N, C-alpha and C positions, 0 to 999 in steps of 0.2 A: 557664284553658284555653290561653291564649297560651303560657305557660311550658311546658306539656305538649307543644304542637306544636313549639316551639323545641327542646326536649330531644329529641324524636323525630327532628327534622330533623338535629340535631347527631349523634345516634347513627347515623343513616343515612349521613351524610357520613363519619364515622369508619370505618364498616364498608366504605364504598366505597374509602377510602384504604388500609385494610388489605388489601382484595382486590387493589387495584392494585399494592401493594408485593409481595404474594405472587406475583402474576402476573409481575411484573418479575423476581423472584428465580428463578422456575421457567423462564421463557421466555428471559431474556437472560443467564443464568449470572452473575448479580451476587450477591454475598454480603451478608448483613445488616450485617456489619462495614464493608463498603464504603459501604453506604447510610448507616450511622450517621456515618461519617467525613465523607462528602460533604455530609450535611445538617446537620452540627454538632449532632448529638444523641448522647448517650452510648449505648453499645451496650446497657447495662442498661435504660435508659429505652425504647429501641426494642423490646427483647425484651418488656418488660412491656406496652408499648402493643400490640404485635402479639398478645399473649396476653390482652388485655383486663384486665390486672391493674395497670396503672400508677396509682399513688396520686395523682399530681400532675395538672397541667392537661392533660387529654387533647386538648382543642381546640387548644392551642398546639402540641403534638407533631404533630397531624394537619395543622395549617397549615404547619409546617416541611416535613413530608413531601410535602404537596401542591405546595409550591414546588419541592422536589427533583424530583418527578415531571414537573412542567411544564418545568423546565430540561433534564431528561434527554430528554424528548420533543422539545424544541426543538433540542437538540444533535444528536440522531439524524436528525431530519427536515430541518433547515435547514442542516446542515453541508455546505458545498460540497465537491464531489468534487475531489480534487487532479487537475490536468490531467496527461495522459499525457506531453505534450511542450510545452515553452515555447520560442518563438523569441527567444533573447537576441541581443545584439549579436555575441557570439562565434559563435553558430549562423549568423547572416547572413553573417559573414565567411567561415566555413568553406564554406557553401553557395555563396557567390560564387566561391570558388576551384574548387569542384567543378563548378559550371556551366560555368566557363571551360574546365576540363579536358575536360568532355564535349563542348562545342561545338568546341573546337580539336583534339579527338581526341588528347589527350596525357595524361600521368600527372601527378598533383599529389601533393605531400607535405604532410601536415597534422601539425604538431607544436605543442606548448605545454605549459603546466604541468598537472600531474595534477588531475583533478577539475573542469575547466572545461567539460566536455561534448563533447569531441572524438568519442569513440566513439559516444555517443548521437546526436550530430548526423549522423555518417556512417550509422548504422543507419537513422535516419529518412529521410535523403536516398535511400538505397538502396531503402527500402520504398515511397517515393512516386514514384519515377521508373523508366521502363523502361531496359533496357540498362545497368544499374549493378550491378557486382559488388563485393563488399566482402570483403577478407580482412584478418585481423589477424595480424601477425607479431610474435611475442614473441622475446626474446633466445635462448630455447632452440630456436627454429626460424628463426633469422635468416640462415641460409645462402641463397645464391641458389637452389640446387637445391630446398631445402625450400619456399621462398617460391613458386617456380614450380610446385611440386607442389600446394601449397594453391590457387594460382590455377587450375590445371587442374581440380582437384576442384570449385571454385566455379563454373567455367564448364560443368561437366557432362561433362568428359572422363573417363570412367570407367576407361579403361585407360591412364592417364597413366604414363609411365615413372617408376620410383622411383629414388631415389638408391642408390648402391652399398651403403651400410650399412643399408638397410632404410627403411621409411617414417617412422619416428619417431612422435611423438604429434601427430596432425593434428587440425584442427577437425572433420573428418568422424568421426574416432574419438570425439571428445568428444560430437558430436551423437548418435552411435549407442550410446554407453556408458550403462549404467544407473548408478544411484547407488552401487552397490557396486564399480563398475569404476574409480573415481577413485583 
């Protein structure tokens, strides 16, 4: 009698694993080949297990798939979300210069190697503090008149005088452009 109960319990557990795998495939857009690879089961064995025709040790396959399901659940539920912004030493140095410029009512220049977080630091500073305006001047808009035009637009001066040759490509144009306009 005990063997019959154990067999029925094992069949129920395997049916639950099959249902969980099918649900994951349908809900999370995961393929069976991905499941086979990540759970170290051959794709043939997984296919046969899912179709209830696997000739080998079904409880072993069910155990491996249960571990995979637990790890996947843990990975999706416990994975920490990446922070939007991290205050590094470079950020603190940049913010210190910006705070001084704001208090002293002067302009500051921030320069450094690419990829150290200058632009992101400036954007975060401008987002968190009042009376801060940020323009980014690229080599294609590095003339004084174009930089002043960008500054006027950022300050909200809608009828800013344009340079003689036309407005050029401004940040305002980039903000208002659709994906096909680039």
